[in-house]
C-alpha positions, -999 to +999 in steps of 0.1 A: -047-341+113-051-304+114-020-282+110-012-253+132-009-217+119+028-218+128+033-248+106+017-230+077+040-200+082+070-223+083+062-239+050+054-205+034+088-191+045+106-221+030+091-215-003+100-179-004+132-166-020+133-137+005+109-126+031+102-100+056+085-108+090+050-099+076+053-118+043+045-151+059+015-138+078-002-129+046-004-165+037-014-177+071-051-176+064-047-208+043-048-242+060-038-276+051-041-312+063-020-343+059-035-377+049-021-411+039-029-428+005-019-460-011+002-458-042+012-492-057+010-508-023+032-481-008+019-457+019+025-421+008+016-388+024-001-360+005-010-324+013-046-315+010-052-277+008-084-264+023-088-233+002-096-202+022-092-165+013-055-160+014-056-123+003-045-096+027-069-069+036-062-032+028-082-005+045-085+028+025-098+056+047-097+085+022-105+088-015-079+073-038-076+074-075-092+045-094-059+033-109-045+029-074-075+011-062-074-013-091-038-022-083-047-029-047-077-050-056-056-072-079-036-083-049-058-077-018-093-074-004-099-036-003-121-020+022-129+017+014-143+032+045-142+070+046-147+095+074-140+070+102-138+083+137-106+075+156-126+050+177-141+033+145-106+031+130-092+015+161-119-011+160-115-019+123-077-019+121-073-053+139-087-069+108-064-052+083-029-059+070-024-025+054-038+010+057-038+037+030-044+073+041-041+108+028-035+138+051-069+137+068-065+105+088-043+106+119-025+073+123-017+075+160+000+052+185-034+040+195-040+027+159-009+006+160-016-007+194-052-016+184-039-035+154-026-062+176+005-066+154-015-074+122-009-040+105+022-044+085+023-013+062+008+022+062+007+040+028+005+078+028-008+090-006+014+121-008+047+133+005+041+146+041+038+121+069+031+145+097-002+126+104+016+092+110+033+084+143+066+070+129+081+060+162+050+039+171+050+024+136+086+013+140+081+000+175+052-022+162+071-035+132+050-015+107+065-001+075+054+034+065+057+043+028+047+075+009+044+087-027+071+114-031+074+118-068+040+116-085+029+152-079+062+169-089+050+183-122+017+194-108+035+214-080+059+229-105+031+240-128+012+256-100+043+274-089+047+289-124+009+297-125+013+317-093+045+334-106+029+346-139-005+355-124+012+375-096+034+394-121+003+404-141-021+410-111-045+384-126-063+376-093-068+412-083-079+423-117-103+395-120-119+404-086-120+441-096-138+436-129-163+412-113-170+440-089-180+462-118-147+482-120-124+489-149-090+497-134-065+493-162-039+517-149-040+503-113-031+467-124+000+474-145+022+443-141+059+435-146+076+414-173+093+382-165+118+383-194+153+391-182+144+390-145+163+369-120+144+340-103+160+324-073+149+289-067+154+281-031+156+243-030+167+226-062+151+192-058+125+176-081+100+204-079+125+232-078+144+220-109+111+216-128+102+252-120+136+263-131+132+245-165+099+263-171+111+297-159+140+294-184+115+289-211+099+322-200+131+340-206+141+344-170+177+342-156+175+314-130+198+310-100+194+284-072+204+276-037+206+240-024+237+225-006+230+191-022+221+201-057+243+183-082+263+209-101+261+190-134+223+188-132+221+226-126+245+233-155+225+211-178+194+232-171+213+264-173+211+273-137+238+288-115+241+275-079+248+303-054+249+308-017+218+316+003+226+353+009+236+358-028+203+343-039+184+367-016+204+397-027+202+390-065+166+379-070+137+398-085+115+368-079+120+340-052+103+306-055+105+285-024+108+247-027+126+238+005+112+213+031+100+224+066+128+214+090+142+230+122+168+246+099+143+261+075+115+270+100+108+307+094+139+310+073+123+340+056+120+365+084+127+402+092+164+396+090+164+378+056+137+401+041+161+430+049+188+414+026+164+413-004+161+437-033+133+462-027+103+452-047+111+414-047+082+390-054+078+357-036+061+324-045+056+296-020+042+262-030+064+243-005+056+246+032+039+275+050+062+274+080+093+284+060+080+320+060+075+341+092+040+353+081+039+383+104+073+394+091+060+390+055+031+413+063+056+439+076+078+435+045+048+439+022+036+470+041+072+485+038+074+478+001+104+454+006+083+427-009+061+440-037+039+409-040+035+374-027+018+344-041+011+317-016-004+282-018+007+270+017+003+285+051+015+279+087-020+272+097-043+255+072-069+268+066-056+302+077-078+324+100-105+343+081-092+376+095-056+368+085-038+401+076-017+382+052-046+366+033-065+399+032-035+419+020-041+434-015-007+424-027-011+387-019-025+361-042-036+330-023-048+295-032-059+267-008-029+242-011-036+233-047+000+223-056-008+186-062-044+191-072-045+180-108-064+149-121-031+134-134-012+140-102-039+125-080-039+093-102-001+092-101+000+095-063-026+067-061-005+044-083+027+052-066+014+045-031-005+014-042+026-001-057+046+006-026+019-010-003+016-041-025+054-044-027+056-042+011+029-069+015+049-091-008+079-087+014+098-063-008+117-033+007+105+000-008+127+030-016+099+052-004+099+037+031+102+065+057+108+046+089+134+022+100+130-016+096+131-039+126+166-047+138+174-078+160+171-067+196+206-078+206+222-060+177+202-028+183+210-029+221+248-031+214+248-005+186+223+020+202+249+045+215+269+042+183+238+049+162+233+081+181+270+090+177+268+083+140+238+106+134+252+134+155+286+133+138+268+136+105+248+166+117+279+183+131+299+177+099+272+191+075+267+222+097+304+230+093+300+232+056+299+268+042+265+277+027+275+278-009+294+245-008+278+213-022+284+181-002+293+154-026+320+132-010+319+118+025+343+093+040+335+074+072+362+056+092+356+030+119+383+021+144+375-014+157+393-044+171+366-067+156+370-088+126+353-074+094+326-100+094+317-093+130+307-057+125+279-048+101+282-010+095+251-006+073+231+009+102+259+032+112+264+044+076+226+049+073+226+071+105+255+092+093+236+097+060+206+106+080+225+132+100+240+147+068+208+149+047+179+153+070+186+188+085+179+204+051+157+178+035+121+165+038+134+129+033+134+106+063+165+084+062+167+049+075+184+016+068+160+009+040+165+041+019+198+056+031+220+044+002+192+050-024+187+085-012+224+093-010+229+081-046+198+100-058+214+132-044+248+126-059+263+120-024+291+094-024+297+078+010+328+056+013+338+035+043+372+026+058+378+000+085+408+006+107+418-026+125+429-020+161+447-042+185+430-049+218+397-063+231+368-065+207+343-060+234+332-027+220+320-028+184+336+006+175+365+024+194+361+056+174+342+069+144+354+097+120+334+116+094+353+136+067+337+158+040+360+166+011+361+194-015+340+219+005+346+252+022+341+254+060+324+281+080+348+271+108+383+270+093+398+250+123+376+221+114+397+215+083+422+187+087+458+187+075+447+169+044+421+196+036+388+179+046+362+189+072+369+163+099+350+154+131+356+123+153+338+108+182+337+080+207+312+064+230+322+068+267+302+051+294+273+048+269+273+085+260+285+098+226+314+123+228+330+146+202+367+139+205+383+157+175+376+187+153+400+191+124+434+184+140+424+195+175+417+170+203+386+179+224+362+160+247+326+171+249+294+152+253+271+153+222+241+165+241+221+197+237+242+219+213+278+229+209+297+262+204+331+258+188+356+287+193+390+290+176+412+312+198+447+321+209+455+300+239+457+323+269+445+324+306+409+334+314+393+324+281+370+297+296+359+323+322+352+350+297+330+328+275+314+312+305+305+346+319+287+357+287+267+325+287+260+327+324+246+362+322+220+349+298+213+319+320+226+294+294+237+263+312+271+249+302+272+211+303+307+204+291+337+225+282+370+212+266+400+229+250+423+213+225+455+231+215+486+227+194+509+240+221+507+264+251+500+300+240+493+289+204+461+283+186+434+263+204+398+251+198+373+253+227+342+231+225+314+241+248+283+220+253+251+241+261+217+231+272+199+261+258+203+281+226+222+314+232+207+346+218+223+362+187+235+390+210+253+366+233+269+348+203+280+382+190+296+391+223+315+358+223+328+366+188+339+401+200+362+387+227+397+398+214+415+364+215+387+345+197+394+342+160+362+325+148+333+306+163+303+286+152+271+274+170+260+239+161+226+223+168+224+186+177 
């Protein structure tokens, strides 16, 4: 008799040591039958396998290095179809188990919907995943993996190439001599030996740039809140605050990701803090520089030269003042463009895709795995609370401090085996790391990423009396051995401490340091440390009201009447710098901080 596909999947899952939902589907193209045979007068059943093509199908829509293609072909049927229109991709995707793209293919929600559930993994050959709809991928149970490490050396080498060529005016002198000119006196450069290079972002690429710059005789400093101090010392690099890096540098090399916190982080205000005549290299992301402000800084002589491989808009407009500026050296996003890097990226993404099709969880996964609906439904508001507490806590850390030790406490009436905190821990890790990182944190890669960055996260369960209806009564995040930009957030034991609860399905901030507050974690929050006295709520509210900033919640926690208090204000819009300055100038306010959620 013929066996159903579901029977095949059942047998496949029994023979697997560990499987993911899509692992069994890979084998479902095989079929089998059952027949009876006589063996020494006994009736026995045997399985007869009707051999069909059991290999999964991988669609590659952009050119991939041969080494990567070879790895894919050893495990799967590979369809290399380039330059597909969105309509053609939607038609073809329903026959594919995996999709491999570079930056040119937009993997939209329509692609996932058209796959009919067959697409199980998308591999991005490179770091950025802006062209993949992560939310849609997760909703459709599709894992997304990238290749974050293979182009590290190539990007670092290109950064050094731009650094040295800029210092010696190589590009300008080359253009001049090809135009028939001989301008030796015009293109006098500057030496690198003894100059200070500030590496902004001390991750894989930044640390490799630092190694090479040290070899050129430069003094290297770096800014990165998560850079391990021991790794920096081993290279001979001093970790400093953001403002100190700007003020000290003769050269600045950017290696930070583009996040809301780093968007246009180099602007008129930060350029004004730099040494006059500073030189800037950017092989990271174009959006970290306000390009119009950079043109103004170049014209004013604040920035002597800039060497840029990335731009806010790529390709940039032909009439771009920045590109046409005589003191700018520009290349068309060549950071990863070496033969070796392209092959490395191909191998890295191919290994991740094959591993995912085999049912393995990849450390380069960039979206969350599927969670049972009933668990996700119950934990949903606590997941939001966990991420926002992480975001609040890390924003309270002073700029020069490195986050190394985080303690998470859960108050719960449930038994230890009735509350799996892995998802909550992952979301706290996400809130702490993502605001200043290009890494996407989820249940798959949270612990791996934290360990990679030298971040130790410990957990404590506080068993409470009462009904176990709610999975968590309160959640507390503490960051130890750091300075705080808001001193009142420091607890009696010396750590930055924030605590929250879920009330009527909505996450609330309930404690800052030793102060009890109660404010909904929606929009953004202003924390003010003040002397407790009448009229303070009205004074702050008036400043915000004059700018039409809507206040959603306001709560005051105090030690005792007329003593120190902390006011937490929830706002729907971001106040201007002028309004925040006016709040800080109110006589009774001792300190304040604005926190984005």
